[in-house]
Phi, psi and omega in degrees: 000134179277123182270319185202157175240147170230140181250109180261135180238129178233137179234012180198169178294158184282127175284323181246062188305306184302314181294319181295314180294325176296316180292323177296317178297317179300319178295314179298321179298335177273003179091009178274126180269125184260118172262124187244130176245123174258121185248124177098193186254346185266060185234154175254111183303321180295320177298315181296316179297323180293333179276326188287152174286143177289141358278129185300332180296340179255349184237004179242130184233133175253126181235145177284329182208180183278355187303320186253017183302310182298317180298318179297319180295312180299318179296315180297313181297316179298315180298318181293315183286309186289327182267005178053037176294137179257112175269143179271000000 
């Protein structure tokens, strides 16, 4: 059962990479499913994947700009809930 969602948005590489990845893991360990949006071109794909809940192909989103951020979040959340996708 999914208890909670968090929507993380990154638009640049992580300054505090180790701490951020540690906190993302702690959130996932508590049952919080992390949907991650990477906005722009200055991103590290491995960092984004390390933050997202598995399967990353369903919880990681790459966006060119912030214009469609809200729409992407609503679509992802609707797909997960309505299609009864089980995230680990």
